[in-house]
N, C-alpha and C positions, 0 to 999 in steps of 0.2 A: 490775307494769310501771310504773304510776303513779307511785311514790316512784321510778323511774330516771328520770322525765322532771321531778319536782319537782324535785332533785337535780342533772340537766346545765342549768336552765335556776336553779339557785342557782349553779353554777360557773361561767357565763360571765357572770352580772347580778357577783359575785363579780371576777373576771378583766377583766372589761370586752370580754370576746368584741363583736365584732362585723364582720354583714357586709361592712363597708367595710377591704378591704385595701389603705386606702394606707401607705405606708413613715410607721412612727414617726421619730420626733428629725429632722425635718428640716419645712424652713416652706413649709406649703403656698402656691401660690402659683395664681390666675385667671388671664385675660387683663388685668384690670385694675391687680391688683398685681403682675404682671409688671411692665408698663410703669412704674407708678409704683415697683420696688425694683431691675431688673436696672436694663433699656432699656428705646426703643419698636425694634421691628424696622422698624416705617413710616420712625423717621426718623434720622439719624448717631445711630453707636454713645457712648453716654454714659452709660459705665457709671455705676450709683450708689452702689458698695458698695465699703466700705478693707479686704477680704480677698478671696482668688479664689471663687469658686461654683460649684456639682456643681447642674445645674438634670435634675432626672430625670425625663424621663417614663413614667409608667407606665398601666395598663389592670385593674381588680379580673377581666376577664375574660381575660386569658390568662396564660395557664400559666407562660412563662419571668418575666413578670413574679413573681407569687407565688415562684420561687428569686430574683429578685433582691433581691428586696426583701431578705432576712433578710443578701445582701451590704451590698448599701447604705448599712443598718439597724446593719450593726459599723463599718463605715471613718465613716460621721457620729457616732458616738458616741468614735471613738479620732480623728477627727481635724479636732471640733467648734471648739478651740481658735485653728484656724488652717486652716479653708475652711467656708464656711459651705453650705451643702445646702436647695434646695430638692425640693418634689415637687410634679409639674403631672400629673392625671386628662386625662391626654389624650381620652377621649371628649369631656370636658364641657369641651374649649378646642381644639379643631381651628386651629383661627385663627395658634394661637402653634404652636406644630408644624409646620403648612405654611409660615410663614416663614422655619422653619430646614430643609424639605425632608424631615421626618420623618417615618418610610413605615413602618418596622415598633420591634417597643418587641420589649424594653424599649430604648429609649435615652436618653445623656446629649448635655448642654450642658455643655464644663467653659469656664468664662471665666478666666482671667487676666488682673490688672490692668492689665495694657496690651491689654487687648480685643481678642485673635484669638482668636476662641472655635474651639474644637473642638466635635464632634458624632463622637457613636460613638450608633450603633444598630444591632438586630438579634442580636448574641448576649450570653447574661447571660455578664458580667462580674465572674469573680471576686474576694475581697476583697483578693488576693497580685494581681491583674490593675489592680483599683482604685488599689493602693498604687504601682504602677507608674506608671501614669499621672498619677499628684499629684506623683510626681517629677517626671516625664519634660515635664508639661506647667506643673504651679504653683513647682517645685525645691522640696518638701516633702519629707520625708524622715524618717518618722519609728524 
């Protein structure tokens, strides 16, 4: 039994296991970096990026976010050349979530270059749903 425990620890160390379930392949944001890199929700929407963005709100304690992570991670790898992907831990950045009236997770803010943002929250979006949103909101189709 002791050997299995040691093997499990080594396996996790080699593969980078952690209990932080933040999505990979996305730039993590907090309240300050959101204001610097995207825009300040307390002022006019002066979008700072040169490509459209997807901002994903998640919580490591919400089961639907665990499901959503795989779908958004795949989308982030496929669309990274034309869309910038950000992630925000809801529990640590409630002020930003409140600014966009986000009450259900997972949640997305789609920010096209014209800054007419769209928010979708609650249901888990499949990769196909994300592709459709990217096409309809950003005009990007792969």
